[in-house]
C-alpha positions as CSV (number, residue, x, y, z in Angstrom):
1,M,0.0,0.0,0.0
2,I,2.8,2.4,0.8
3,K,4.4,1.6,-2.5
4,D,1.2,2.6,-4.3
5,L,1.1,5.9,-2.4
6,N,4.7,6.6,-3.5
7,N,3.8,5.9,-7.1
8,I,0.8,8.3,-6.9
9,C,2.9,11.0,-5.4
10,D,5.6,10.5,-8.0
11,Q,3.0,10.6,-10.7
12,K,1.6,13.9,-9.5
13,V,5.1,15.4,-9.2
14,F,5.9,14.2,-12.7
15,E,2.7,15.6,-14.1
16,K,3.4,19.0,-12.5
17,L,7.0,18.9,-13.9
18,F,5.6,18.2,-17.3
19,N,2.9,20.9,-17.1
20,I,5.4,23.5,-16.0
21,H,8.2,22.8,-18.6
22,A,6.7,21.0,-21.6
23,K,5.5,24.1,-23.5
24,E,8.9,25.9,-23.3
25,L,10.8,22.7,-24.1
26,R,8.6,22.0,-27.1
27,R,9.1,25.6,-28.3
28,F,12.9,25.3,-27.9
29,I,13.0,21.9,-29.7
30,F,10.9,23.3,-32.5
31,F,13.2,26.2,-32.8
32,K,16.2,23.8,-33.2
33,T,14.4,21.3,-35.6
34,Q,11.8,23.5,-37.4
35,D,9.6,20.4,-37.3
36,M,6.7,20.3,-34.8
37,D,6.1,16.6,-35.2
38,L,9.7,15.9,-34.5
39,A,9.7,18.3,-31.6
40,E,6.7,16.5,-30.0
41,D,8.5,13.1,-30.5
42,I,11.7,14.4,-28.9
43,L,9.8,15.9,-26.0
44,Q,7.8,12.7,-25.4
45,D,11.0,10.6,-25.5
46,A,12.7,12.9,-23.1
47,F,9.9,12.7,-20.6
48,I,9.6,9.0,-21.0
49,K,13.2,8.6,-20.2
50,L,12.8,10.9,-17.2
51,W,9.8,8.9,-15.9
52,D,11.6,5.5,-16.3
53,P,14.4,5.5,-13.6
54,V,16.0,2.4,-15.3
55,S,16.9,4.6,-18.3
56,Y,19.3,6.7,-16.2
57,T,20.4,4.5,-13.3
58,H,23.7,3.8,-15.1
59,L,24.7,7.4,-15.0
60,T,27.2,8.6,-12.5
61,L,28.4,12.0,-11.4
62,P,31.8,13.0,-12.7
63,T,34.6,12.7,-10.3
64,I,36.5,15.9,-9.6
65,Y,40.2,15.6,-9.1
66,S,42.3,18.2,-7.3
67,V,45.9,18.7,-8.2
C-alpha cells in the first residue's frame, strides 16, 4: 500500500513537472528542428526517459580531481 502511495505522489510530481516545462521545451526543440512533429516526439521521448528510472540509473556523477 505504501508503494502505491509513493507511485501516486511520484506521478503527481511528474505531471506537475511536465505541465510546467513542456511548453517551453517544445518551443525550444521546435526552434532547433523546425519540425513540430519531431519536436513532439523528442519531447515525449525525453519525458519517458525521465519517468523511467531504469533509463538513467547507469549514469554517475563526474569525479572531480584536485591537483
